[in-house]
Structures are given as C-alpha cells and as structure tokens.
DSSP file (Angstrom, degrees, kcal/mol; ACC not computed):
  #  RESIDUE AA STRUCTURE BP1 BP2  ACC     N-H-->O    O-->H-N    N-H-->O    O-->H-N    TCO  KAPPA ALPHA  PHI   PSI    X-CA   Y-CA   Z-CA
    1    1 A X     >        0   0    0      0, 0.0     4,-2.5     0, 0.0     5,-0.2   0.000 360.0 360.0 360.0 -38.7    1.0   31.4    4.6
    2    2 A X  H  >  +     0   0    0      1,-0.2     4,-2.2     2,-0.2     5,-0.2   0.897 360.0  50.3 -58.9 -41.2    0.2   29.0    7.4
    3    3 A X  H  > S+     0   0    0      2,-0.2     4,-2.2     1,-0.2    -1,-0.2   0.892 110.0  50.0 -66.1 -39.3   -3.5   29.0    6.4
    4    4 A X  H  > S+     0   0    0      2,-0.2     4,-2.5     1,-0.2    -2,-0.2   0.918 110.7  49.3 -65.9 -42.0   -2.7   28.3    2.8
    5    5 A X  H  X S+     0   0    0     -4,-2.5     4,-2.4     1,-0.2    -2,-0.2   0.898 110.9  50.3 -63.4 -39.4   -0.4   25.4    3.7
    6    6 A X  H  X S+     0   0    0     -4,-2.2     4,-2.4    -5,-0.2    -1,-0.2   0.894 110.4  50.3 -64.4 -39.4   -3.2   24.0    6.0
    7    7 A X  H  X S+     0   0    0     -4,-2.2     4,-2.4     2,-0.2    -2,-0.2   0.909 110.9  48.4 -65.6 -42.0   -5.7   24.3    3.1
    8    8 A X  H  X S+     0   0    0     -4,-2.5     4,-2.6     2,-0.2    -2,-0.2   0.912 110.8  51.7 -63.7 -41.8   -3.3   22.5    0.7
    9    9 A X  H  X S+     0   0    0     -4,-2.4     4,-2.2     2,-0.2    -2,-0.2   0.931 110.6  47.7 -59.3 -47.0   -2.8   19.8    3.3
   10   10 A X  H  X S+     0   0    0     -4,-2.4     4,-2.1     1,-0.2    -1,-0.2   0.897 111.7  50.6 -62.3 -40.9   -6.6   19.3    3.7
   11   11 A X  H  X S+     0   0    0     -4,-2.4     4,-2.6     2,-0.2    -2,-0.2   0.917 109.2  50.8 -63.7 -43.4   -7.0   19.2    0.0
   12   12 A X  H  X S+     0   0    0     -4,-2.6     4,-2.6     1,-0.2    -2,-0.2   0.901 109.5  50.8 -61.7 -40.9   -4.3   16.6   -0.4
   13   13 A X  H  X S+     0   0    0     -4,-2.2     4,-2.0     2,-0.2    -1,-0.2   0.911 111.0  48.8 -62.1 -42.3   -6.0   14.5    2.3
   14   14 A X  H  X S+     0   0    0     -4,-2.1     4,-1.9     2,-0.2    -2,-0.2   0.916 111.8  48.2 -65.6 -43.1   -9.3   14.7    0.5
   15   15 A X  H  X S+     0   0    0     -4,-2.6     4,-2.7     1,-0.2    -2,-0.2   0.915 110.1  52.7 -63.5 -42.9   -7.8   13.8   -2.8
   16   16 A X  H  X S+     0   0    0     -4,-2.6     4,-2.8     1,-0.2    -1,-0.2   0.895 107.2  52.5 -58.6 -40.9   -6.0   10.8   -1.2
   17   17 A X  H  X S+     0   0    0     -4,-2.0     4,-1.9     2,-0.2    -1,-0.2   0.905 110.9  46.8 -63.5 -41.2   -9.3    9.6    0.3
   18   18 A X  H  X S+     0   0    0     -4,-1.9     4,-2.2     2,-0.2    -2,-0.2   0.926 113.1  48.8 -66.5 -44.5  -11.0    9.7   -3.2
   19   19 A X  H  X S+     0   0    0     -4,-2.7     4,-2.6     1,-0.2    -2,-0.2   0.903 109.1  53.2 -62.7 -41.0   -8.0    7.9   -4.8
   20   20 A X  H  X S+     0   0    0     -4,-2.8     4,-2.4     1,-0.2    -1,-0.2   0.920 108.6  50.3 -58.2 -43.7   -8.0    5.2   -2.1
   21   21 A X  H  X S+     0   0    0     -4,-1.9     4,-2.3     1,-0.2    -2,-0.2   0.910 111.3  47.7 -61.9 -43.3  -11.7    4.6   -2.7
   22   22 A X  H  X S+     0   0    0     -4,-2.2     4,-2.5     2,-0.2    -1,-0.2   0.887 111.0  51.4 -65.5 -39.1  -11.1    4.3   -6.5
   23   23 A X  H  X S+     0   0    0     -4,-2.6     4,-2.1     2,-0.2    -2,-0.2   0.918 111.5  46.7 -64.4 -44.2   -8.2    1.9   -5.9
   24   24 A X  H  X S+     0   0    0     -4,-2.4     4,-2.1     2,-0.2    -2,-0.2   0.906 112.6  50.3 -65.3 -41.4  -10.3   -0.3   -3.7
   25   25 A X  H  X S+     0   0    0     -4,-2.3     4,-2.1     1,-0.2    -2,-0.2   0.920 110.5  49.2 -62.8 -43.9  -13.2   -0.3   -6.1
   26   26 A X  H  X S+     0   0    0     -4,-2.5     4,-2.5     1,-0.2    -1,-0.2   0.878 109.6  52.5 -63.4 -37.4  -10.9   -1.2   -9.0
   27   27 A X  H  X S+     0   0    0     -4,-2.1     4,-2.5     2,-0.2    -1,-0.2   0.894 107.8  51.1 -65.1 -39.5   -9.4   -4.1   -6.9
   28   28 A X  H  X S+     0   0    0     -4,-2.1     4,-1.8     2,-0.2    -2,-0.2   0.915 111.6  47.2 -63.7 -42.1  -12.9   -5.4   -6.2
   29   29 A X  H  X S+     0   0    0     -4,-2.1     4,-1.1     2,-0.2    -2,-0.2   0.894 111.5  50.9 -66.0 -39.6  -13.7   -5.4   -9.9
   30   30 A X  H  <>S+     0   0    0     -4,-2.5     5,-2.5     1,-0.2     3,-0.4   0.900 108.1  52.6 -64.3 -40.2  -10.4   -7.1  -10.8
   31   31 A X  H ><5S+     0   0    0     -4,-2.5     3,-1.7     1,-0.2    -1,-0.2   0.884 104.7  55.4 -62.9 -38.3  -11.1   -9.8   -8.2
   32   32 A X  H 3<5S+     0   0    0     -4,-1.8    -1,-0.2     1,-0.3    -2,-0.2   0.802 105.9  52.9 -63.4 -27.4  -14.5  -10.4   -9.8
   33   33 A X  T 3<5S-     0   0    0     -4,-1.1    -1,-0.3    -3,-0.4    -2,-0.2   0.332 129.5 -97.0 -90.3   6.8  -12.6  -10.9  -13.1
   34   34 A X  T < 5S+     0   0    0     -3,-1.7     2,-0.2     1,-0.3    -3,-0.2   0.499  72.1 148.6  96.0   4.3  -10.3  -13.5  -11.4
   35   35 A X      < -     0   0    0     -5,-2.5    -1,-0.3    -6,-0.1     2,-0.2  -0.530  33.1-150.2 -71.8 136.7   -7.3  -11.4  -10.6
   36   36 A X     >  -     0   0    0     -2,-0.2     4,-2.4     1,-0.1     5,-0.2  -0.625  26.4-111.3 -99.3 164.8   -5.5  -12.6   -7.5
   37   37 A X  H  > S+     0   0    0     -2,-0.2     4,-2.6     1,-0.2     5,-0.2   0.890 119.7  54.8 -61.0 -38.7   -3.5  -10.3   -5.1
   38   38 A X  H  > S+     0   0    0      2,-0.2     4,-2.3     1,-0.2    -1,-0.2   0.899 108.2  47.9 -63.1 -40.5   -0.3  -12.1   -6.3
   39   39 A X  H  > S+     0   0    0      2,-0.2     4,-2.8     1,-0.2     5,-0.4   0.918 111.4  50.2 -66.8 -42.6   -1.1  -11.2   -9.9
   40   40 A X  H  X S+     0   0    0     -4,-2.4     4,-2.4     1,-0.2     8,-0.4   0.931 112.8  47.2 -59.4 -44.6   -1.9   -7.6   -9.1
   41   41 A X  H  < S+     0   0    0     -4,-2.6    -2,-0.2     1,-0.2    -1,-0.2   0.891 115.9  44.7 -64.6 -40.0    1.4   -7.3   -7.2
   42   42 A X  H  < S+     0   0    0     -4,-2.3     3,-0.3    -5,-0.2    -2,-0.2   0.898 123.4  32.3 -72.5 -41.2    3.4   -9.0  -10.0
   43   43 A X  H  < S+     0   0    0     -4,-2.8    -2,-0.2     1,-0.2    -3,-0.2   0.736 134.5  22.0 -92.0 -23.9    1.9   -7.1  -12.9
   44   44 A X     X  +     0   0    0     -4,-2.4     4,-2.6    -5,-0.4    -1,-0.2  -0.522  64.8 165.4-143.9  69.6    1.1   -3.7  -11.3
   45   45 A X  H  > S+     0   0    0     -3,-0.3     4,-2.4     1,-0.2     5,-0.2   0.845  77.6  52.9 -62.3 -36.6    3.3   -3.3   -8.2
   46   46 A X  H  > S+     0   0    0      2,-0.2     4,-1.9     1,-0.2    -1,-0.2   0.920 112.0  45.6 -64.7 -42.9    2.7    0.5   -7.9
   47   47 A X  H  > S+     0   0    0      2,-0.2     4,-2.5     1,-0.2    -2,-0.2   0.921 112.4  51.2 -63.5 -44.5   -1.1    0.0   -8.0
   48   48 A X  H  X S+     0   0    0     -4,-2.6     4,-2.6    -8,-0.4    -2,-0.2   0.890 108.1  51.9 -63.7 -38.9   -0.8   -2.9   -5.5
   49   49 A X  H  X S+     0   0    0     -4,-2.4     4,-2.1     2,-0.2    -1,-0.2   0.905 110.3  49.2 -62.4 -40.5    1.3   -0.8   -3.1
   50   50 A X  H  X S+     0   0    0     -4,-1.9     4,-2.5     2,-0.2    -2,-0.2   0.895 109.8  52.1 -65.5 -39.3   -1.4    1.9   -3.3
   51   51 A X  H  X S+     0   0    0     -4,-2.5     4,-1.8     2,-0.2    -2,-0.2   0.929 108.3  50.2 -62.0 -45.5   -4.1   -0.7   -2.6
   52   52 A X  H  X S+     0   0    0     -4,-2.6     4,-0.6     1,-0.2    -1,-0.2   0.914 112.0  47.9 -59.8 -42.2   -2.2   -1.9    0.5
   53   53 A X  H >< S+     0   0    0     -4,-2.1     3,-0.9     1,-0.2    -1,-0.2   0.896 109.4  53.5 -64.8 -39.4   -1.9    1.6    1.8
   54   54 A X  H 3< S+     0   0    0     -4,-2.5    -1,-0.2     1,-0.2    -2,-0.2   0.813 107.6  51.7 -65.1 -29.7   -5.6    2.3    1.1
   55   55 A X  H 3< S+     0   0    0     -4,-1.8    -1,-0.2    -5,-0.2    -2,-0.2   0.546  84.9 107.3 -88.0  -6.8   -6.6   -0.8    3.1
   56   56 A X  S << S-     0   0    0     -3,-0.9     3,-0.1    -4,-0.6    -3,-0.0  -0.415  83.7 -99.3 -66.3 145.3   -4.5    0.2    6.2
   57   57 A X    >   -     0   0    0      1,-0.2     3,-2.5    -2,-0.1    -1,-0.1  -0.323  60.1 -73.8 -59.2 151.0   -6.6    1.3    9.2
   58   58 A X  T 3  S+     0   0    0      1,-0.3    -1,-0.2    -3,-0.1     3,-0.1  -0.218 120.0   7.4 -51.5 126.0   -6.7    5.1    9.4
   59   59 A X  T >  S+     0   0    0      1,-0.3     3,-1.3    -3,-0.1    -1,-0.3   0.274  92.3 137.3  86.5 -11.4   -3.4    6.4   10.6
   60   60 A X  T <  S+     0   0    0     -3,-2.5    -1,-0.3     1,-0.2     3,-0.1  -0.454  71.7  11.9 -70.8 138.8   -1.5    3.1   10.5
   61   61 A X  T 3  S+     0   0    0      1,-0.3     2,-0.3    -2,-0.2    -1,-0.2   0.470  91.7 135.4  78.7   1.1    1.9    3.2    9.1
   62   62 A X    <   -     0   0    0     -3,-1.3     2,-0.4     2,-0.0    -1,-0.3  -0.651  32.7-170.4 -85.1 137.9    2.2    7.0    9.2
   63   63 A X        -     0   0    0     -2,-0.3     2,-0.5    -3,-0.1    -4,-0.0  -0.933  20.7-125.7-124.7 151.7    5.3    8.5   10.5
   64   64 A X              0   0    0     -2,-0.4    -2,-0.0     1,-0.1     0, 0.0  -0.828 360.0 360.0 -96.6 131.6    6.1   12.1   11.3
   65   65 A X              0   0    0     -2,-0.5    -1,-0.1     0, 0.0     0, 0.0   0.388 360.0 360.0-109.5 360.0    9.2   13.6    9.6
C-alpha cells in the first residue's frame, strides 16, 4: 500500500506541475489581451488563486499537516 500511495503522490505532483504551466500560459495570453491582475482576481478568483500558487517559488507556502 505504501508504494501505491507514493505513486499516487508522485502522479498528483506531476499533474499539478502541468496545470501550473497551463495556468501561467493562460495568464500570459490574457495579459496580451489587456487583462490586468486585478481584473483576473475580480472575475475569476479561483483561477487567480491558482495562478498565485503556480508563481510561488518551489516549496513556498507549503505546510505539513
């Protein structure tokens, strides 16, 4: 079971990395179309929160539970 949980953990980390990349790319495209950070935050708060998390340095803001 430990190995399966470790594999799932690794898969989740990989998926998160891909999603972070897509979120940052979409933000860059939105900025090219004139969207500001304030507009993103106001109109799509969930997306903006994900963008902020994606832009954190590796390991920043992580807590152990």
